[in-house]
C-alpha positions in Angstrom: -0.2 -0.1 0.0 1.3 3.2 -0.9 1.5 5.9 1.7 0.9 9.4 1.8 4.5 10.3 2.4 5.4 8.2 -0.3 3.2 10.2 -2.8 4.3 13.3 -1.4 8.0 12.5 -1.9 7.1 11.4 -5.5 5.5 14.6 -6.2 8.5 16.4 -4.6 10.7 15.3 -7.2 8.7 17.0 -10.1 8.0 20.1 -7.8 11.1 21.6 -9.1 11.5 23.5 -12.6 14.9 22.3 -13.3 14.2 18.6 -12.6 11.0 19.1 -14.6 12.6 20.4 -17.5 15.2 17.6 -17.4 12.4 14.9 -17.3 10.3 16.6 -20.4 13.7 16.6 -22.2 14.3 12.7 -21.4 10.6 11.9 -23.0 12.5 11.8 -26.4 13.4 8.3 -25.2 17.1 9.0 -25.5 20.0 9.0 -23.0 21.7 12.2 -21.9 24.6 13.1 -20.4 24.4 15.3 -17.2 26.5 18.0 -19.1 23.6 18.0 -22.0 20.7 18.4 -19.3 22.5 21.3 -17.6 22.8 22.9 -20.7 19.1 22.5 -21.6 17.9 23.4 -18.1 20.3 26.4 -18.2 21.9 25.4 -14.7 25.5 25.0 -13.7 26.6 21.2 -14.0 27.2 20.9 -10.4 23.7 21.9 -10.0 22.4 19.5 -12.6 24.2 16.6 -10.8 22.5 17.4 -7.5 19.3 17.2 -9.4 19.9 14.1 -11.3 20.8 12.4 -8.2 17.6 12.9 -6.5 15.7 12.0 -9.7 17.4 8.7 -9.9 17.3 7.9 -6.1 13.6 8.5 -6.6 13.2 6.1 -9.3 12.2 8.4 -12.3 15.5 8.2 -14.0 18.2 5.4 -14.4 22.0 5.8 -15.1 23.7 3.9 -18.0 27.4 3.6 -18.4 29.3 3.4 -21.5 33.3 3.4 -21.1 33.9 6.5 -19.5 30.8 8.2 -20.2 27.7 8.2 -17.8 24.2 8.8 -19.4 20.8 9.1 -17.7 17.5 8.4 -19.1 13.6 7.7 -17.8 13.5 4.7 -15.9 10.6 3.2 -18.4 7.7 3.5 -20.2 5.6 3.9 -17.2 7.5 7.0 -16.0 7.1 8.5 -19.6 3.4 7.5 -19.3 3.3 9.5 -15.8 5.1 12.7 -17.2 2.6 13.0 -20.4 -0.5 12.3 -18.2 0.6 15.2 -16.1 1.4 17.5 -18.8 -2.1 16.7 -20.4 -4.0 17.8 -17.3 -2.0 21.2 -17.4 -4.4 24.0 -18.5 -2.3 25.4 -21.3 -2.9 29.1 -21.9 -1.7 31.0 -24.8 1.8 32.1 -24.3 3.0 35.7 -25.4 5.4 35.7 -28.3 8.7 34.6 -27.5 10.6 35.2 -30.7 10.6 33.2 -33.9 12.6 30.4 -33.0 10.5 29.7 -30.0 7.2 29.8 -32.1 8.8 27.8 -34.8 9.7 25.1 -32.2 6.7 25.1 -30.5 4.7 24.4 -34.0 6.9 21.6 -34.9 6.3 19.9 -31.6 2.7 20.3 -32.1 2.8 18.9 -35.5 4.7 15.7 -34.7 6.9 14.5 -32.1 7.9 11.4 -30.0 6.4 10.8 -26.7 9.3 8.5 -25.0 9.0 5.7 -28.0 5.8 6.3 -29.9 4.4 8.8 -31.9 2.6 11.9 -30.8 1.4 15.4 -31.8 -1.0 15.9 -34.6 0.7 13.0 -36.5 0.4 10.7 -33.7 -3.3 11.5 -33.3 -4.0 11.2 -37.3 -2.4 7.9 -37.5 -4.3 6.6 -34.6 -7.7 8.1 -35.9 -7.1 6.3 -39.3 -6.5 3.1 -37.8 -9.5 3.3 -36.0 -11.4 4.4 -39.0 -10.3 1.4 -40.8 -10.9 -1.1 -38.3 -7.2 -1.7 -37.2 -7.7 -0.3 -33.7 -11.0 -0.6 -31.4 -11.7 2.2 -28.9 -15.0 1.3 -27.9 -14.2 -0.4 -24.5 -10.8 0.6 -23.9 -7.8 0.5 -26.6 -7.0 -2.5 -28.5 -5.9 -3.8 -31.5 -8.2 -5.8 -33.6 -7.4 -8.9 -35.5 -7.3 -7.1 -38.7 -5.1 -4.7 -36.9 -2.6 -7.5 -35.6 -2.2 -8.8 -39.4 -2.0 -5.1 -40.7 1.2 -4.5 -38.4 2.9 -7.6 -39.7 1.4 -8.1 -43.3 1.4 -4.4 -44.3 3.5 -2.5 -41.9 6.4 -4.6 -41.9 6.8 -5.5 -38.3 7.8 -9.0 -37.3 5.4 -11.2 -35.4 8.0 -11.5 -32.6 8.1 -7.9 -32.1 4.5 -8.0 -30.7 4.5 -10.8 -28.4 2.8 -10.0 -25.2 4.9 -9.3 -22.2 4.9 -7.0 -19.2 4.0 -3.9 -21.7 0.5 -3.8 -23.2 0.3 -4.5 -26.8 -1.5 -1.1 -27.4 -2.8 1.7 -24.9 -4.1 5.0 -25.6 -1.8 8.1 -24.5 -3.6 11.4 -23.9 -1.6 13.9 -26.2 -1.1 16.9 -24.1 -1.3 19.2 -27.3 -4.2 17.6 -29.0 -6.1 16.6 -25.9 -7.1 13.2 -27.7 -5.6 9.8 -27.8 -2.8 8.6 -29.8 -1.4 4.9 -29.8 1.2 3.7 -27.2 2.1 0.6 -25.9 4.5 -2.0 -27.7 2.7 -1.5 -31.0 3.0 2.1 -30.9 6.6 1.9 -30.0 7.3 -0.5 -32.9 5.4 1.6 -35.5 7.3 4.7 -34.4 10.9 2.5 -34.8 9.6 1.7 -38.2 9.0 5.1 -39.1 12.3 6.2 -38.1 14.0 3.3 -39.6 12.5 4.0 -43.0 13.1 7.7 -42.7 9.3 8.4 -43.1 9.9 10.9 -40.2 13.2 12.6 -39.4 14.3 14.2 -36.1 14.2 18.1 -36.1 17.5 19.0 -34.3 18.2 17.2 -31.1 14.6 17.5 -29.5 11.6 15.5 -29.5 10.0 17.0 -32.6 10.1 15.2 -35.9 9.0 15.9 -39.6 7.1 13.8 -41.9 9.2 13.4 -45.4 7.9 13.0 -48.7 8.2 9.4 -48.2 6.5 9.3 -45.1 3.6 10.9 -46.7 3.6 8.5 -49.5 3.7 5.7 -46.9 0.9 7.0 -44.9 -1.3 7.4 -48.2 -0.6 3.8 -49.0 -0.7 2.3 -45.6 -3.8 4.2 -44.1 -5.4 6.4 -46.8 -3.9 9.5 -45.2 -3.2 12.0 -47.5 -3.7 15.6 -45.5 -1.2 15.0 -42.9 1.4 17.9 -42.7 
């Protein structure tokens, strides 16, 4: 049984703007160095190290070592889901202009981004809607792949059957999109689809952040696979 103090301790980890900024950056699913996170959060390296120790100790992040280098990343998909769920419950108010670069970056994030290891933003929601309308996803009582959906993933989208074997992670689940306020596909199927999109260069990352851009080949693939022709 989770105690009130345990819940308060977890909430306290995110009740700091620097730690929150680090966690949001790590939603791209990749491993970052302490120096990279320090630069992103605009704090001194020593300050970043202290915050990272708290996040690791609290179970939100894990540390990976490769040779002399140390990296940190989210402790797993459940942490990413927690962060996205919290972000989706924030009342987003129109922000005052912060310069062309900031406005451009914000627009790119809304068009398409990775949410830990699956597609989100308007792109992720459009793919999810198309899968639902064509009978590949069933959202009437939860969020589940249909028999046709499983066949589509392997026969049409090119996933290997062994990639979709049930395990600790659900095959499909809905993730509330914090910009669109609607569900996009997460879970194992969402992760493998995102991996396929990136591997085939149907989407490419914009800079070093979470935003992704749909390529011309990606537009053609969405048209052929799902009949989508109006995704930007």
